[in-house]
C-alpha positions as CSV (number, residue, x, y, z in Angstrom):
1,M,0.2,0.1,0.0
2,V,1.2,3.6,-0.8
3,F,0.0,6.5,1.3
4,P,1.0,10.1,0.5
5,L,2.4,12.1,3.2
6,Q,3.3,15.6,3.7
7,F,6.0,16.5,6.3
8,P,6.3,18.0,9.0
9,M,3.1,16.3,10.6
10,K,2.1,16.9,14.2
11,K,1.9,13.0,14.7
12,N,3.9,10.4,12.6
13,L,1.9,7.4,13.7
14,L,1.0,4.4,11.7
15,T,-1.9,2.5,13.1
16,L,-3.0,-1.0,11.9
17,T,-6.3,-2.3,12.9
18,I,-6.9,-6.1,12.9
19,W,-10.3,-7.7,12.2
20,D,-11.3,-11.2,11.5
21,K,-13.6,-11.8,8.3
22,D,-16.8,-13.6,9.0
23,L,-18.9,-14.9,6.2
24,L,-22.3,-15.3,8.1
25,S,-22.0,-12.4,10.7
26,S,-20.3,-9.1,11.2
27,N,-16.5,-8.8,11.6
28,D,-15.0,-8.7,14.7
29,Y,-12.2,-6.2,16.0
30,I,-9.2,-8.3,17.3
31,S,-6.5,-5.8,18.2
32,E,-4.3,-3.0,16.8
33,A,-0.8,-2.1,16.7
34,T,0.6,1.5,16.5
35,F,4.1,2.5,15.2
36,D,5.6,6.0,15.6
37,F,7.7,6.7,12.5
38,G,8.7,10.2,13.5
39,K,12.5,9.9,13.3
40,E,12.5,7.9,10.0
41,A,9.9,10.3,8.4
42,A,12.3,13.3,9.4
43,R,15.5,11.6,8.2
44,A,13.7,11.1,4.8
45,F,12.7,14.7,4.4
46,H,15.8,16.2,5.6
47,K,18.3,14.0,3.9
48,E,15.9,13.6,0.7
49,E,16.4,10.0,0.8
50,T,14.3,6.6,1.0
51,V,14.2,5.2,4.5
52,H,13.7,1.5,5.0
53,I,12.6,0.8,8.6
54,M,14.0,-2.8,9.5
55,G,14.1,-5.0,12.5
56,P,17.0,-6.8,13.8
57,E,16.3,-10.1,12.0
58,G,16.0,-8.7,8.4
59,E,13.5,-6.5,6.4
60,K,10.4,-7.0,8.6
61,F,9.8,-6.4,12.4
62,W,7.3,-7.4,14.9
63,V,5.1,-4.6,16.6
64,P,2.9,-5.6,19.6
65,C,-0.9,-5.6,19.2
66,S,-3.3,-4.7,22.0
67,N,-7.0,-5.0,22.6
68,S,-8.1,-2.8,25.4
69,K,-4.8,-2.6,26.9
70,I,-4.1,-6.3,26.8
71,E,-1.5,-7.7,24.8
72,A,-3.1,-9.6,21.8
73,G,-0.5,-10.7,19.7
74,R,2.0,-9.1,17.2
75,V,1.9,-8.1,13.7
76,N,4.9,-8.3,11.5
77,F,5.5,-5.8,8.7
78,G,8.2,-3.6,6.9
79,L,8.1,0.0,6.1
80,F,9.6,2.2,3.5
81,I,9.5,6.0,3.4
82,F,10.2,7.4,0.0
83,Y,11.1,11.0,-0.4
84,I,9.5,12.7,-3.5
85,S,10.6,16.4,-4.1
86,R,8.2,18.9,-5.2
87,L,10.2,19.3,-8.4
88,S,9.9,15.6,-9.5
89,K,6.1,15.9,-8.9
90,K,5.9,18.8,-11.5
91,A,8.1,16.8,-14.3
């Protein structure tokens, strides 16, 4: 997924909400994970570079999920922040 962002932002938070998928009834909320990517976004903006956020084991990293402040598993994902200058958008 790609989401356009403008920097600076008041909050640099990515929240993933996890739901199950039911066929015969409504879907149920399971948990959510929030990741603060403020330092990485600032680096991408100020150095005008792509930032790849990695965990210690490689490309992806684990973020704990919670449901009403109770730990409810973890989600594994990777994140790239691409810097696109205003000049390249006009070209």
